C-alpha positions in Angstrom: -2.2 -18.5 -15.9 -5.7 -17.6 -15.2 -5.6 -14.4 -13.1 -7.4 -14.1 -9.2 -11.2 -12.7 -8.4 -10.4 -9.7 -7.6 -12.9 -7.5 -4.6 -13.4 -4.2 -4.6 -10.7 -3.8 -2.6 -8.6 -5.2 -5.3 -9.9 -3.0 -7.9 -9.4 0.0 -6.2 -5.4 -0.9 -5.4 -5.1 -1.7 -8.9 -6.6 1.7 -9.5 -3.8 3.5 -7.4 -1.2 1.6 -8.8 -2.7 2.6 -12.2 -2.3 -1.7 -13.4 -3.6 -4.4 -13.3 -2.6 -7.2 -9.7 -0.6 -10.0 -10.2 -1.9 -12.9 -8.3 0.4 -12.7 -5.8 -0.3 -8.8 -5.2 -4.0 -10.0 -5.1 -3.0 -11.8 -2.2 -0.3 -10.0 -0.5 -3.5 -6.8 -0.8 -5.6 -8.7 1.0 -3.1 -9.6 4.2 -2.3 -5.8 3.9 -5.9 -4.7 4.2 -6.4 -6.3 8.0 -3.4 -3.9 8.6 -3.9 -1.1 7.0 -7.8 -1.2 8.5 -6.1 -2.2 12.0 -3.6 0.8 11.9 -7.0 3.7 11.2 -9.2 2.4 13.6 -5.9 3.0 16.3 -5.5 6.1 14.9 -9.0 7.0 15.6 -9.8 5.1 18.9 -13.2 3.5 17.4 -14.3 2.1 14.4 -14.7 4.4 11.4 -18.2 6.3 11.1 -20.0 4.0 8.6 -20.6 7.8 6.2 -16.7 7.6 6.6 -16.9 4.1 4.4 -16.0 5.6 1.0 -12.6 7.3 2.4 -11.7 4.9 4.3 -11.6 2.6 1.4 -9.7 5.0 -0.3 -7.2 5.2 2.2 -6.9 1.9 2.9 -5.8 1.2 -1.0 -3.7 3.7 -1.0 -1.7 2.4 2.0 -1.5 -0.8 -0.1 -0.9 0.4 -2.9 2.3 2.3 -1.5 3.5 -1.0 0.1 2.9 -3.2 -2.8 4.9 -0.3 -5.4 8.4 -0.3 -2.8 11.1 -2.3 -3.7 11.7 -5.4 -1.9 15.6 -3.6 -1.3 14.0 -0.2 0.5 13.7 -0.1 4.3 9.9 0.3 4.9 9.5 4.3 5.9 11.7 5.0 3.4 10.8 8.7 1.3 13.8 9.0 -0.8 17.1 7.6 -1.4 19.5 8.8 -3.3 23.2 7.5 -4.1 25.8 9.5 -6.0 28.9 7.4 -7.6 31.5 9.6 -7.2 33.4 10.6 -4.5 29.9 7.6 -3.1 27.6 9.2 -1.3 24.2 7.8 -0.3 21.8 9.3 1.7 18.1 8.1 3.0 15.0 10.3 4.1 12.6 9.4 6.3 
């Protein structure tokens, strides 16, 4: 299968993950970038200044890498998960 064209955003996410992105992840990264930029704008209360573009790009790539690297059955926002077999224990940390 031929890999889709990657943008600088996709390259940054691949670098954060330390591996190449799949075609599905490239599509997801593009969609997740919109949300990441909206979160940053919301946190700042305005668009980030131009001189911060490198930092914003890094933060967006890290946010997307985190979203792509979590297992599908793990709830969003989960920081730690501990499971013990006997006598059965399960702990979630947010």
